[in-house]
Backbone as JSON Lines, residues from 0, in Angstrom:
{"i":0,"aa":"M","n":[62.22,13.26,93.55],"ca":[61.29,14.37,93.7],"c":[61.87,15.38,94.68]}
{"i":1,"aa":"S","n":[61.82,16.65,94.35],"ca":[62.34,17.7,95.23],"c":[61.19,18.41,95.93]}
{"i":2,"aa":"T","n":[61.54,19.03,97.04],"ca":[60.55,19.74,97.83],"c":[61.04,21.17,98.06]}
{"i":3,"aa":"M","n":[60.18,22.14,97.89],"ca":[60.51,23.54,98.16],"c":[60.15,23.82,99.62]}
{"i":4,"aa":"I","n":[61.11,24.36,100.36],"ca":[60.9,24.72,101.76],"c":[61.06,26.23,101.85]}
{"i":5,"aa":"K","n":[60.02,26.91,102.36],"ca":[60.06,28.37,102.4],"c":[59.53,28.88,103.74]}
{"i":6,"aa":"R","n":[60.17,29.93,104.22],"ca":[59.68,30.71,105.36],"c":[60.29,32.09,105.21]}
{"i":7,"aa":"S","n":[59.48,33.11,105.29],"ca":[59.94,34.48,105.08],"c":[60.79,34.97,106.25]}
{"i":8,"aa":"I","n":[61.83,35.72,105.94],"ca":[62.67,36.35,106.96],"c":[61.86,37.37,107.76]}
{"i":9,"aa":"F","n":[60.76,37.82,107.21],"ca":[59.92,38.81,107.89],"c":[58.97,38.19,108.9]}
{"i":10,"aa":"E","n":[58.83,36.87,108.86],"ca":[58.01,36.19,109.87],"c":[58.83,36.05,111.14]}
{"i":11,"aa":"P","n":[58.2,36.2,112.29],"ca":[58.95,36.08,113.54],"c":[59.45,34.65,113.76]}
{"i":12,"aa":"I","n":[60.5,34.54,114.54],"ca":[61.01,33.22,114.92],"c":[59.95,32.54,115.78]}
{"i":13,"aa":"R","n":[59.66,31.31,115.44],"ca":[58.61,30.58,116.15],"c":[59.08,30.23,117.56]}
{"i":14,"aa":"E","n":[58.19,30.29,118.51],"ca":[58.5,30.0,119.91],"c":[57.6,28.86,120.41]}
{"i":15,"aa":"N","n":[58.05,28.18,121.44],"ca":[57.26,27.17,122.15],"c":[56.74,26.04,121.27]}
{"i":16,"aa":"L","n":[57.55,25.62,120.3],"ca":[57.17,24.48,119.46],"c":[57.49,23.19,120.2]}
{"i":17,"aa":"N","n":[56.65,22.19,120.02],"ca":[56.97,20.9,120.6],"c":[57.91,20.14,119.66]}
{"i":18,"aa":"W","n":[58.4,19.01,120.11],"ca":[59.38,18.24,119.35],"c":[58.85,17.88,117.96]}
{"i":19,"aa":"E","n":[57.62,17.43,117.9],"ca":[57.02,17.04,116.61],"c":[56.97,18.23,115.65]}
{"i":20,"aa":"E","n":[56.6,19.39,116.16],"ca":[56.5,20.58,115.31],"c":[57.87,21.02,114.8]}
{"i":21,"aa":"K","n":[58.92,20.79,115.58],"ca":[60.27,21.18,115.16],"c":[60.86,20.21,114.13]}
{"i":22,"aa":"W","n":[60.73,18.92,114.39],"ca":[61.52,17.93,113.64],"c":[60.74,17.01,112.72]}
{"i":23,"aa":"R","n":[59.43,16.91,112.86],"ca":[58.66,15.94,112.08],"c":[57.76,16.55,111.02]}
{"i":24,"aa":"Q","n":[57.99,17.81,110.67],"ca":[57.21,18.44,109.61],"c":[57.89,18.17,108.27]}
{"i":25,"aa":"N","n":[57.34,18.71,107.2],"ca":[57.87,18.47,105.85],"c":[59.32,18.95,105.68]}
{"i":26,"aa":"D","n":[59.74,19.92,106.48],"ca":[61.1,20.45,106.33],"c":[62.13,19.64,107.11]}
{"i":27,"aa":"H","n":[61.72,18.65,107.89],"ca":[62.61,17.79,108.68],"c":[63.55,18.59,109.59]}
{"i":28,"aa":"G","n":[63.07,19.71,110.12],"ca":[63.85,20.49,111.06],"c":[64.74,21.55,110.46]}
{"i":29,"aa":"L","n":[64.74,21.72,109.15],"ca":[65.63,22.7,108.53],"c":[65.26,24.13,108.91]}
{"i":30,"aa":"I","n":[63.95,24.41,109.01],"ca":[63.53,25.77,109.35],"c":[63.91,26.1,110.79]}
{"i":31,"aa":"I","n":[63.76,25.16,111.71],"ca":[64.13,25.45,113.1],"c":[65.64,25.68,113.19]}
{"i":32,"aa":"C","n":[66.42,24.97,112.4],"ca":[67.87,25.19,112.4],"c":[68.2,26.6,111.91]}
{"i":33,"aa":"W","n":[67.51,27.04,110.87],"ca":[67.7,28.39,110.35],"c":[67.32,29.42,111.41]}
{"i":34,"aa":"E","n":[66.21,29.17,112.1],"ca":[65.77,30.09,113.15],"c":[66.77,30.12,114.31]}
{"i":35,"aa":"V","n":[67.33,28.99,114.66],"ca":[68.36,28.94,115.71],"c":[69.57,29.76,115.27]}
{"i":36,"aa":"G","n":[69.95,29.65,114.0],"ca":[71.06,30.46,113.48],"c":[70.78,31.95,113.6]}
{"i":37,"aa":"R","n":[69.54,32.34,113.32],"ca":[69.16,33.74,113.47],"c":[69.3,34.2,114.92]}
{"i":38,"aa":"K","n":[68.87,33.34,115.85],"ca":[68.99,33.69,117.27],"c":[70.46,33.77,117.69]}
{"i":39,"aa":"L","n":[71.27,32.79,117.27],"ca":[72.68,32.77,117.62],"c":[73.41,34.01,117.09]}
{"i":40,"aa":"R","n":[73.02,34.44,115.9],"ca":[73.62,35.65,115.31],"c":[73.42,36.84,116.23]}
{"i":41,"aa":"D","n":[72.22,36.96,116.78],"ca":[71.92,38.1,117.65],"c":[72.58,37.97,119.01]}
{"i":42,"aa":"E","n":[72.76,36.74,119.48],"ca":[73.31,36.5,120.82],"c":[74.83,36.43,120.84]}
{"i":43,"aa":"N","n":[75.46,36.13,119.7],"ca":[76.9,35.9,119.69],"c":[77.55,36.62,118.51]}
{"i":44,"aa":"P","n":[77.88,37.89,118.67],"ca":[78.47,38.64,117.56],"c":[79.81,38.09,117.07]}
{"i":45,"aa":"E","n":[80.55,37.37,117.93],"ca":[81.83,36.8,117.5],"c":[81.61,35.73,116.42]}
{"i":46,"aa":"I","n":[80.62,34.87,116.63],"ca":[80.32,33.85,115.61],"c":[79.8,34.53,114.35]}
{"i":47,"aa":"A","n":[78.96,35.54,114.51],"ca":[78.42,36.26,113.35],"c":[79.55,36.88,112.53]}
{"i":48,"aa":"Q","n":[80.58,37.38,113.19],"ca":[81.71,37.96,112.46],"c":[82.48,36.89,111.7]}
{"i":49,"aa":"K","n":[82.64,35.72,112.29],"ca":[83.31,34.62,111.59],"c":[82.55,34.26,110.31]}
{"i":50,"aa":"V","n":[81.24,34.18,110.42],"ca":[80.43,33.86,109.23],"c":[80.58,34.96,108.2]}
{"i":51,"aa":"A","n":[80.58,36.22,108.64],"ca":[80.75,37.34,107.72],"c":[82.1,37.27,107.01]}
{"i":52,"aa":"N","n":[83.1,36.66,107.66],"ca":[84.44,36.49,107.07],"c":[84.57,35.19,106.29]}
{"i":53,"aa":"D","n":[83.42,34.56,105.97],"ca":[83.38,33.31,105.22],"c":[84.06,32.16,105.93]}
{"i":54,"aa":"E","n":[84.08,32.19,107.26],"ca":[84.6,31.07,108.05],"c":[83.44,30.15,108.42]}
{"i":55,"aa":"L","n":[83.75,28.89,108.65],"ca":[82.75,27.94,109.12],"c":[82.91,27.81,110.63]}
{"i":56,"aa":"P","n":[82.0,28.42,111.38],"ca":[82.12,28.37,112.84],"c":[81.67,27.02,113.39]}
{"i":57,"aa":"T","n":[82.1,26.72,114.6],"ca":[81.59,25.55,115.29],"c":[80.19,25.89,115.78]}
{"i":58,"aa":"L","n":[79.23,25.08,115.39],"ca":[77.84,25.26,115.79],"c":[77.33,23.98,116.42]}
{"i":59,"aa":"P","n":[76.16,24.01,117.04],"ca":[75.66,22.8,117.71],"c":[75.5,21.58,116.8]}
{"i":60,"aa":"W","n":[75.28,21.77,115.5],"ca":[75.12,20.63,114.61],"c":[76.46,20.11,114.15]}
{"i":61,"aa":"K","n":[76.56,18.8,114.01],"ca":[77.75,18.22,113.42],"c":[77.91,18.8,112.02]}
{"i":62,"aa":"G","n":[79.14,19.04,111.65],"ca":[79.41,19.61,110.35],"c":[80.26,20.87,110.47]}
{"i":63,"aa":"G","n":[80.44,21.35,111.68],"ca":[81.32,22.49,111.91],"c":[82.75,22.0,111.96]}
{"i":64,"aa":"L","n":[83.62,22.73,112.59],"ca":[85.02,22.38,112.61],"c":[85.35,21.23,113.56]}
{"i":65,"aa":"D","n":[84.55,21.05,114.61],"ca":[84.88,20.05,115.63],"c":[84.48,18.62,115.27]}
{"i":66,"aa":"K","n":[83.34,18.45,114.63],"ca":[82.81,17.1,114.42],"c":[82.42,16.89,112.96]}
{"i":67,"aa":"P","n":[82.87,15.82,112.34],"ca":[82.46,15.56,110.97],"c":[81.03,15.03,110.9]}
{"i":68,"aa":"T","n":[80.39,15.26,109.78],"ca":[79.05,14.72,109.55],"c":[79.19,13.31,109.03]}
{"i":69,"aa":"K","n":[78.46,12.38,109.64],"ca":[78.55,10.99,109.21],"c":[77.46,10.63,108.21]}
{"i":70,"aa":"K","n":[76.2,10.97,108.51],"ca":[75.1,10.65,107.59],"c":[73.9,11.5,107.94]}
{"i":71,"aa":"G","n":[72.9,11.45,107.1],"ca":[71.66,12.17,107.38],"c":[71.75,13.63,106.99]}
{"i":72,"aa":"L","n":[70.92,14.44,107.64],"ca":[70.82,15.85,107.31],"c":[71.67,16.74,108.2]}
{"i":73,"aa":"G","n":[72.57,16.18,108.99],"ca":[73.36,16.99,109.92],"c":[74.1,18.12,109.25]}
{"i":74,"aa":"G","n":[74.76,17.86,108.13],"ca":[75.5,18.91,107.44],"c":[74.59,19.99,106.9]}
{"i":75,"aa":"L","n":[73.44,19.59,106.39],"ca":[72.49,20.56,105.88],"c":[71.91,21.4,107.01]}
{"i":76,"aa":"K","n":[71.67,20.78,108.15],"ca":[71.16,21.53,109.31],"c":[72.22,22.51,109.82]}
{"i":77,"aa":"F","n":[73.48,22.1,109.79],"ca":[74.58,23.01,110.13],"c":[74.57,24.22,109.2]}
{"i":78,"aa":"L","n":[74.45,23.97,107.89],"ca":[74.45,25.06,106.94],"c":[73.25,25.97,107.12]}
{"i":79,"aa":"M","n":[72.1,25.41,107.47],"ca":[70.92,26.23,107.7],"c":[71.13,27.16,108.89]}
{"i":80,"aa":"Q","n":[71.81,26.67,109.92],"ca":[72.11,27.56,111.05],"c":[73.03,28.68,110.58]}
{"i":81,"aa":"Q","n":[74.0,28.35,109.77],"ca":[74.92,29.37,109.29],"c":[74.2,30.37,108.4]}
{"i":82,"aa":"V","n":[73.27,29.92,107.58],"ca":[72.49,30.82,106.73],"c":[71.72,31.83,107.6]}
{"i":83,"aa":"G","n":[71.25,31.38,108.76],"ca":[70.54,32.27,109.67],"c":[71.38,33.47,110.08]}
{"i":84,"aa":"F","n":[72.68,33.32,110.11],"ca":[73.56,34.42,110.46],"c":[73.59,35.48,109.37]}
{"i":85,"aa":"N","n":[73.34,35.08,108.15],"ca":[73.46,36.0,107.02],"c":[72.19,36.76,106.7]}
{"i":86,"aa":"D","n":[71.1,36.44,107.34],"ca":[69.82,37.1,107.03],"c":[69.73,38.47,107.63]}
């Protein structure tokens, strides 16, 4: 069974969420990862340029250039952060 996860780019980045709200909802933390990517894009233009050049930057989630993903949603969370740069 698949699940559709949606949040509009026009909605503001959520602030002051507790741990449960970030990681234990239906999206399993994917939306917060995307929102973190959006914040990182604004704070770090060098990383944003790498993403614009189709490079995979090192990000806090395993799955970037420094650390391989072993199991779970780490790689998907990494990609969601990178997607945040492209919005």
